[in-house]
Steps between C-alpha positions, in 0.01 A plus 500: 500500500268381214188320599442136391229578246704776326798268492301209339329725258840634378603141455199372310344805341134381561361329803194285533296568816236253643129470440200529736494439867121480573410301191764223591407497871127473429586188291689367802187532721505862635145624559369822394509751779793319676832691556759334274783633734389264784596213278856601550468350843216248448592349161873578424535211275226655272670837490824314430323324201358839386857648482654191351241479229621836371868412539455162310311678216802728451429811698802705605297685766208400719289698734437385862159436649482814691281729284262563781746473784431845659336600819194639332420189279601247771273663755200372310625145596593596853863498410592865464783459752664222291603718191865471571495133586293384205709706256821341639352146462405572146854612412662207703322244292586689180866521606504111536357446153729767334818357664407139384429619134845425375505844336461865599132569581378821652267486812292801461292597810149581388340795660137604413287803588389551851133474410428844647471827312752768602442853605355742384245273332508225773619467850835331476770749587842505306689414825281200570523374142892529520491296825296232346719474194805514704387213718436271213819597315706436824346157536571412144865606540538306811372191323756522216312688226743650245275792409149635584240499242215748530193400278144586405524860635264771367562805710827703474468587862525134587789426257701785665416373846631159401819641355563653846426166667759319278741785565480453864541130471799560261358250253523562126170477337287465179170685474203441270161655475177356357358691196139351495290815436500598138879512501532656834532375864183514708628817637568659170860447448633453132811334373652845458412612862654177622834555336508852633406380862769242492761751373423746798528247795795531741538116509374396156431134387768321308234420232132588460198418276159359508322187622155344494253765352268354233641298201851453381433742209424787725802428707732511197359839399587625838845370466535684174403817689778443754747443222390817328598709796879427451534347837839314555368270769416142424129444407284229641199340320290261717180444317198284560462172311209636284167632607322372820175312445256350747423140437361226723538710807865593449704766316686374203749681277470426136868563401666176373865414563557589128352828528717580808797400298413753241432756769854439660677556172286817415566635855865469440465675164296780664804573734436278807805316618330333817198303361257280697145407532231605756145362555436175329866431419603135582828325458375371162474863385840585643658215302368643167619844620848369561515321169381821316769717670776251429416416145337795325721785381445852621277701263421870469233635734161359375237736384167523695340317213745208521435483881132472440549232216700284727358548842141638466326838510573773746239571773492872420566717200778706652789431741383763747766772396262679272697420185243283325649528161587185320280278708375194319145416489382217738547172324406150563760303715776341316500138408734393778261608776291239687 
């Protein structure tokens, strides 16, 4: 049987995902250092509002408040034993919001990295990592999530362990990595490496791509790298709303809603069919992204120069693959940037 995401993608062609979790929860009063996942129990109305904000802005998919709901991360808050429970709560709230939407909306169970480094570099064993990912995936499934959504991964070993966790839970999944180090993940994975990794998994994701990282320009260059591999899987682009800047004691992202509208249309032109925002992306950004996807015609894939002109300069000269030809010089950020 086809999963809900694949079915909806076949119907609509392009799907709008949601925006940031942390950015929006901080705006609701979450304090730095607190575990957002505890709000699934303590502040369920705010988690409901988080999800509903994305749905009301036009998102076809939203991620649950469960990014850090694994035993390793939760133990820092004396809640390591509650990974299944808090994951289930996150999905249950999401299920209520999606079922009340009046249209088909996908509840995607967010699964982030464990926070530990896997062997042989670190101490986390493959078996323990699989167990942690399975516990979170099982809780999300029990709460009614349509799919799992692995995000912000940097190590191929952790991505592989998560795939096994989802397989054990029998939960279809999407998986993204964060390419934040000169076109590579922190552990050195390139866009080509990731496509090869995904193709070799016994229980592969139903879609894959990139999230977070640095700016929207860098993320689109990575998406072009995925598309160049010839993969037939749907591609995900979930970029930050501009570049983070520290101001008055807080981190702010300089990407305007208009810039994120440009980004969404360009992400589709680059080959992504599931497009959302990451850090700094609010419902106001999502509304402009929805409008852009609905009203702008599909164009040929943009050149790197066109991406820079619209969204701002890349943070590095190359994309990490070693093919640095046809790279535009760093340019001043385009006029639409904040």
